C-alpha positions in Angstrom: -26.5 -80.3 52.9 -28.4 -81.5 50.0 -28.0 -78.1 48.1 -24.2 -78.2 48.8 -24.0 -81.6 47.3 -26.0 -80.5 44.3 -23.8 -77.5 43.8 -20.6 -79.6 44.2 -21.7 -82.4 41.8 -23.2 -80.0 39.4 -20.0 -78.0 39.0 -18.0 -81.3 38.6 -20.3 -82.4 35.9 -20.4 -79.0 34.2 -16.7 -78.9 34.3 -16.4 -82.2 32.7 -18.9 -81.3 30.0 -17.0 -77.9 29.5 -13.6 -79.9 29.0 -15.4 -82.2 26.4 -17.0 -79.4 24.5 -13.7 -77.4 24.5 -11.7 -80.2 23.3 -14.3 -81.2 20.7 -14.4 -77.4 19.5 -10.6 -77.0 19.4 -10.2 -80.4 17.4 -12.8 -79.2 14.9 -11.2 -75.9 14.4 -7.7 -77.4 14.0 -9.2 -79.9 11.4 -10.6 -77.0 9.3 -7.4 -75.1 9.4 -5.6 -78.3 8.3 -8.1 -78.6 5.5 -7.8 -75.1 4.6 -4.0 -75.4 4.3 -4.3 -78.6 2.1 -6.7 -77.0 -0.4 -4.5 -73.9 -1.0 -0.8 -75.3 -0.4 1.7 -73.0 -1.7 4.3 -74.5 -4.2 7.3 -73.7 -2.0 5.4 -74.8 1.3 7.6 -76.2 4.1 6.2 -78.3 7.1 7.2 -75.2 9.3 4.8 -72.9 7.2 2.0 -75.4 7.7 2.7 -75.5 11.5 2.9 -71.8 11.6 -0.3 -71.5 9.8 -2.2 -73.8 12.2 -0.7 -72.2 15.0 -1.6 -68.7 14.2 -5.2 -69.9 13.2 -5.4 -71.5 16.7 -4.3 -68.4 18.3 -7.0 -66.4 16.7 -9.5 -69.3 18.0 -8.1 -68.9 21.5 -8.9 -65.2 21.6 -12.3 -65.5 19.8 -15.8 -65.4 20.7 -16.4 -69.1 20.3 -14.2 -69.9 23.1 -15.8 -67.6 25.4 -19.4 -68.8 24.5 -18.5 -72.3 25.6 -18.1 -70.7 29.0 -21.9 -70.4 29.0 -22.0 -74.2 29.9 -21.5 -72.8 33.5 -24.3 -70.3 33.2 -27.1 -71.7 31.2 -27.9 -75.0 33.2 -27.7 -73.6 36.7 -30.0 -70.7 35.5 -32.4 -73.2 34.0 -32.4 -75.4 37.3 -32.8 -72.4 39.6 -35.8 -71.2 37.4 -37.3 -74.4 37.4 -36.9 -74.8 41.2 -38.4 -71.2 41.8 -41.5 -72.0 39.6 -42.1 -75.3 41.2 -41.9 -73.9 44.8 
């Protein structure tokens, strides 16, 4: 029963951690896209062009490697914990 409790609470904690890291990473990427747009604004730029630039950049982010690497939050800590438990016992 203790093992089940460890798995359930561990999954909940890792889910919250994943959500926080994911939101932070998306925020940082969006901020970089906004700064990039502000640095090289075309003369005939409209707010729609800025929104499209940021939306296309975020679409690239969504399919990129960084988002997939954040999923390692669910793999690495259980691997480390199970390795420690194995070597201790």
